[in-house]
C-alpha positions in Angstrom: 76.6 71.1 -11.7 78.1 74.5 -11.1 76.0 74.6 -7.9 78.0 71.6 -6.9 81.0 72.8 -5.4 78.4 74.9 -2.6 76.6 71.6 -1.8 80.1 69.7 -1.3 81.0 72.8 1.0 78.1 73.0 2.7 78.0 69.4 3.0 81.5 69.1 4.6 81.3 72.1 7.0 78.2 71.0 8.7 78.3 67.4 7.9 81.6 67.3 10.2 79.8 69.6 12.8 76.9 67.5 13.2 79.1 64.1 13.4 81.4 65.4 15.9 78.7 67.1 18.0 76.9 63.7 18.3 80.2 62.2 19.2 80.2 65.1 22.2 83.3 66.3 20.9 84.0 70.2 22.2 83.9 72.7 19.6 82.9 70.2 17.4 82.0 72.6 14.5 85.5 73.4 14.9 87.0 70.5 14.1 87.0 70.8 10.5 87.8 74.4 10.0 85.6 76.1 7.5 88.5 77.9 5.4 89.4 73.7 4.8 86.4 72.2 3.9 85.8 75.0 1.4 89.1 73.9 -0.3 87.7 70.6 -1.7 84.5 72.8 -3.3 87.0 75.4 -4.4 88.9 72.2 -6.4 85.6 70.8 -7.8 84.7 74.2 -9.1 88.0 74.5 -11.4 87.5 70.5 -12.3 84.1 71.7 -13.3 85.2 74.6 -15.2 85.3 74.9 -19.3 87.7 77.4 -19.8 91.3 77.4 -19.4 93.1 76.6 -16.7 94.7 80.5 -16.4 91.1 82.0 -16.9 89.4 79.5 -14.6 91.8 81.2 -11.8 91.5 84.5 -12.9 88.0 84.3 -12.3 88.5 82.7 -8.9 90.8 85.9 -8.2 88.4 87.9 -9.1 86.2 86.8 -7.2 88.8 87.2 -4.5 89.1 90.6 -5.3 85.9 91.7 -5.6 85.3 95.1 -3.7 82.8 94.1 -1.3 84.5 90.9 -0.1 87.5 93.1 0.5 85.4 95.8 2.2 84.0 93.2 4.7 87.3 91.7 5.2 89.0 95.1 6.6 86.2 95.1 8.6 86.3 92.1 10.3 90.1 93.4 10.7 88.9 96.7 12.3 86.3 94.8 14.5 88.9 92.6 16.1 91.7 95.3 16.6 88.9 97.1 18.3 88.0 94.7 20.8 90.6 93.3 21.6 92.1 96.9 22.7 89.0 97.6 24.1 89.2 94.5 26.2 93.0 94.9 27.0 92.3 98.3 28.4 89.4 97.8 30.5 86.6 99.2 28.1 84.6 96.2 28.3 84.0 95.8 31.5 83.3 99.5 31.8 80.4 99.4 29.3 79.1 96.2 30.7 78.9 97.9 33.7 77.3 101.2 32.1 74.8 98.3 30.3 73.8 96.6 33.0 72.5 99.8 35.1 70.9 101.1 32.0 69.2 97.9 31.0 66.6 96.1 33.9 67.6 92.6 34.1 64.5 91.5 32.5 64.6 93.5 29.4 68.4 92.4 28.3 67.9 90.8 25.5 65.3 93.1 23.8 67.2 95.5 24.7 70.0 94.5 22.9 68.0 94.1 19.9 67.4 97.4 19.7 70.6 98.9 20.8 72.0 96.8 17.5 69.1 97.4 15.6 69.5 101.2 16.2 73.1 101.5 15.6 72.7 99.3 12.5 70.0 101.7 11.1 72.7 104.9 11.5 75.9 102.9 10.6 73.9 101.4 7.1 76.0 98.2 8.3 75.2 95.1 10.0 79.2 94.2 10.4 79.8 97.1 11.5 77.1 97.3 14.3 78.3 93.8 15.2 82.0 94.7 15.9 80.7 97.1 18.1 78.3 96.4 19.9 79.5 92.1 19.9 82.0 92.6 22.8 79.6 94.7 25.0 76.9 91.8 24.8 79.5 89.1 25.3 80.7 91.0 28.4 76.9 91.5 29.7 76.2 87.9 28.9 79.3 86.7 31.2 78.0 88.7 33.7 74.7 87.1 33.8 73.2 83.7 33.5 71.9 84.6 29.9 73.0 82.2 27.7 75.8 83.2 25.0 74.2 81.9 22.3 70.7 83.7 23.2 72.8 86.7 23.2 74.6 86.0 20.0 71.4 85.7 18.6 70.0 89.2 19.8 72.7 91.2 18.7 72.3 89.6 15.3 68.9 90.3 15.1 69.5 93.7 15.7 72.0 93.9 13.4 69.7 92.7 10.5 66.9 94.4 11.4 68.8 98.1 11.1 70.7 97.1 8.3 67.6 96.2 6.3 65.7 99.5 7.4 69.2 101.6 6.6 68.8 103.9 4.2 72.6 104.4 3.7 72.8 100.7 3.9 74.6 99.0 0.2 72.0 96.5 0.6 69.2 99.7 0.3 71.3 101.5 -2.1 72.1 97.7 -4.7 68.4 97.3 -4.2 66.9 100.5 -5.0 69.4 101.3 -7.8 68.7 97.9 -9.6 64.8 98.6 -9.5 64.7 101.9 -10.5 63.1 103.5 -6.9 63.5 106.1 -4.0 65.1 104.9 -0.8 62.1 106.8 1.0 59.7 104.9 -1.0 61.4 101.4 0.0 62.0 101.9 3.2 57.9 102.4 4.1 57.4 99.0 1.9 60.0 97.7 4.2 58.9 98.9 7.6 55.3 97.1 7.3 57.5 93.8 7.5 59.8 94.9 9.6 58.4 95.9 12.3 56.1 93.2 13.3 58.7 90.9 12.8 60.6 92.6 15.0 57.8 93.3 17.8 57.5 89.0 17.8 61.2 88.6 18.0 61.3 91.3 21.4 58.5 89.7 22.5 60.2 85.9 22.4 63.6 87.6 23.7 61.4 88.9 26.5 60.0 85.8 27.0 63.2 83.8 27.2 65.4 86.3 29.0 62.7 87.6 31.5 63.9 85.4 34.4 67.4 86.1 33.8 69.2 87.8 37.2 72.1 90.6 36.9 74.7 90.9 39.5 75.9 93.8 41.3 77.0 96.3 39.2 80.2 97.6 39.9 81.1 101.7 39.8 81.5 102.6 36.4 85.0 104.2 35.1 83.7 106.7 32.5 87.0 107.3 30.7 87.1 103.7 29.6 83.7 104.0 28.6 84.3 106.6 26.3 85.6 104.4 23.2 82.6 102.7 23.1 80.2 105.9 23.1 82.4 107.9 20.6 82.0 105.4 17.9 78.5 104.9 18.8 77.7 108.5 18.6 79.8 108.9 15.0 78.0 105.6 14.1 74.7 107.2 14.9 75.8 110.2 13.2 76.6 108.7 10.0 80.4 108.5 9.8 81.9 106.0 7.7 82.5 102.3 9.2 85.8 102.3 8.3 86.4 106.0 10.0 84.4 104.9 13.3 86.3 101.5 14.0 89.9 103.3 13.7 88.7 106.1 15.7 88.1 103.4 18.4 90.8 101.7 17.9 92.8 105.1 18.6 90.5 106.2 21.1 90.2 102.9 23.3 94.6 102.5 23.1 94.6 106.5 24.5 92.5 105.9 27.3 94.5 102.7 28.1 98.0 104.8 28.2 96.2 107.4 30.2 94.8 105.1 32.7 97.3 102.0 33.0 101.0 102.4 34.0 102.4 99.6 32.1 100.0 100.3 28.8 102.2 102.2 26.2 102.4 102.3 22.1 104.2 99.0 21.6 101.7 97.2 23.8 98.4 98.9 21.8 100.3 97.6 18.8 100.2 93.8 20.0 97.0 94.0 21.0 95.6 94.9 17.6 97.9 92.2 15.8 95.9 90.2 18.4 92.4 91.3 17.4 94.0 91.2 13.7 95.1 87.2 14.0 91.4 86.3 15.8 89.8 87.2 12.9 91.9 85.1 10.9 89.2 82.0 10.0 86.5 84.3 8.9 89.2 86.3 7.2 90.0 83.6 4.9 86.9 81.8 4.5 85.2 85.2 2.9 88.0 85.3 0.4 87.8 81.8 -0.3 84.0 81.9 -0.2 84.0 85.1 -2.4 86.0 83.1 -5.1 83.8 79.9 -4.8 80.7 82.4 -5.7 82.5 83.7 -8.7 83.7 80.8 -10.2 79.8 79.2 -9.8 78.4 82.4 -11.3 81.0 82.1 -14.2 80.0 78.7 -15.1 75.8 79.4 -15.0 74.8 78.3 -11.6 73.2 81.4 -10.8 71.6 81.9 -13.6 70.6 78.9 -14.0 68.4 79.6 -10.5 67.1 82.9 -12.2 66.2 81.4 -15.6 64.3 78.2 -13.4 62.5 80.9 -11.2 61.7 83.0 -14.5 60.3 79.5 -16.3 58.3 78.5 -13.1 56.8 81.9 -13.0 55.9 82.0 -16.7 54.5 78.1 -16.0 52.6 79.6 -13.1 51.0 82.9 -14.6 50.0 82.0 -18.1 46.3 83.1 -18.6 45.5 84.1 -14.7 44.4 87.1 -13.1 47.0 90.2 -12.5 46.7 89.8 -8.7 48.1 86.4 -9.0 50.7 87.3 -11.7 52.0 89.6 -9.0 51.9 87.1 -6.2 53.9 84.4 -8.1 56.5 87.3 -9.4 56.9 88.3 -5.8 57.6 84.7 -4.6 60.0 84.8 -7.3 62.1 87.2 -6.4 62.4 86.5 -3.0 63.6 83.1 -3.8 66.1 84.2 -6.8 67.9 86.6 -4.5 67.5 84.1 -1.7 68.8 81.1 -3.4 71.3 83.4 -5.1 72.2 84.4 -1.2 73.2 81.1 0.0 75.5 80.4 -2.8 77.2 83.9 -2.9 76.9 84.4 1.1 76.8 88.2 0.5 73.7 90.2 0.2 74.9 92.7 -1.6 76.5 90.7 -3.9 73.0 88.7 -4.4 70.9 92.1 -4.9 73.5 93.0 -7.9 73.3 89.7 -9.2 70.0 89.0 -9.2 68.6 92.7 -9.7 68.3 92.4 -13.3 65.9 89.3 -13.3 64.0 90.6 -10.7 63.2 94.1 -12.4 62.1 92.1 -15.4 59.7 89.9 -13.3 58.3 93.3 -11.5 57.5 94.9 -15.1 56.1 92.3 -17.1 53.7 90.8 -13.9 52.9 94.6 -12.9 55.0 94.5 -9.3 55.8 98.1 -8.2 59.7 98.8 -8.3 59.4 100.1 -4.4 57.9 96.3 -3.7 60.4 94.5 -5.7 63.5 96.3 -4.1 62.0 95.7 -0.8 61.2 91.8 -1.3 65.2 92.1 -2.9 66.4 94.1 0.7 64.3 91.4 2.7 64.8 87.8 1.9 68.5 88.5 1.0 69.1 90.0 4.3 66.8 87.0 6.0 69.4 84.3 4.3 72.5 86.3 5.1 71.3 86.4 9.1 70.5 82.4 8.9 73.7 81.1 7.0 76.1 79.5 9.1 79.2 80.9 6.5 77.6 84.1 6.1 79.6 86.7 7.4 77.8 88.1 10.1 77.2 84.7 11.9 81.0 83.9 11.5 81.9 87.0 13.3 79.3 86.8 15.8 80.5 83.3 16.3 84.2 84.4 16.3 83.2 87.3 19.2 81.6 85.2 21.3 83.8 81.6 20.6 80.4 80.0 19.4 79.5 77.8 16.5 78.1 79.7 13.7 75.5 76.7 13.2 74.8 77.8 16.9 74.5 81.4 16.4 72.2 80.8 13.2 70.1 78.7 15.5 69.2 81.1 17.6 68.9 84.2 15.0 65.4 84.6 15.6 64.6 88.1 13.6 65.9 86.7 10.4 63.7 83.5 10.5 60.4 85.6 11.8 60.9 88.2 8.8 60.8 85.5 6.1 57.4 84.3 7.8 55.7 87.8 8.1 57.2 88.5 4.5 55.8 85.3 2.8 52.4 86.0 4.7 52.0 89.7 3.3 52.9 88.5 0.0 49.5 86.2 -0.1 47.7 88.7 2.2 48.4 92.1 0.8 45.7 94.0 -0.8 46.4 94.0 -4.8 45.9 96.8 -7.5 47.1 96.5 -10.9 48.6 100.0 -11.0 52.2 99.8 -10.9 54.3 102.8 -8.8 
């Protein structure tokens, strides 16, 4: 019963989009704004609560105020502001020209995937990566015949790939801490699944983008490119994402004041606010979904998922050999964090919530800590890149002016990673020594 609000939200949000799509309405998934679609779900969650109304509201507010939710919202604002200022000062156009001059026309989509993956690995955040790369990718898409949806898929795929591997990512930190393993060991376990999936995703992007045509590249204005190069360099160096985006905004505004006579401090302030305003929908939705997730957790929805998986594993592994128990437990860990992520729409929160039960599954069934940590990170990131109400899809959709459903439909790397990871669960050689 505690999961019904999520079902209602998804039904309203996706159902309305599909209905208006069938009617041929432009921007079908924007006809019912997501923050409005989630309101009936929140109301239902409040009605289902067995606590006093005041306590229920306090729980909702605690979910809204979760530090991970607030951090995401601040990244939204900074990413929107940087995109707005860089575009107004000509930084996007200049960077697009640089990108087109460096990436061969037949390698644009895989090139964007590699750039996003590299930056996400360095920054440790898919959200910060999307905020930095998506405006450039959008400009390249506008300058070529590449579908914006395909370009958006390449950006989010690369960001998920790098975030999953980064040793400074919050998902990596959460997974290794809850499972009690070293980051380097989890990285080695992850990369065995991530690299084959990345190779297949790049091959697909190469095939669909090989026939793209690139227009004549304009002369590169290096001064206007510098804000982008600076945030990429800072990201690679490992500077905090908030510092990176803030410095990027200041640098882009300063370049505008130097190169454009009509651009001044007040204009920069207006552009920053316009960037904030462009993130209004995703900002509100993230806050409201955070509160909804907290109510479902308080009412036992997430515990139901976990207890169901524990019961299923106990039933399937009773009296069976150790290798079978390991495979079943690994599938249980993957399913638990995936379903939790669907409910919370936050991969870090999903790992934290699922961490204890995953560790119990792992210890009882002789799954190594590095293996359980890797599965937690992979399947949370996979789901995060494929749910239309996830932060990554919403941010990319906001920048590209695309439906989040269209974004996740072209997010091929998470799809491939999920298949590869499941296959390796069944095919990986086993032993009964936990390390």
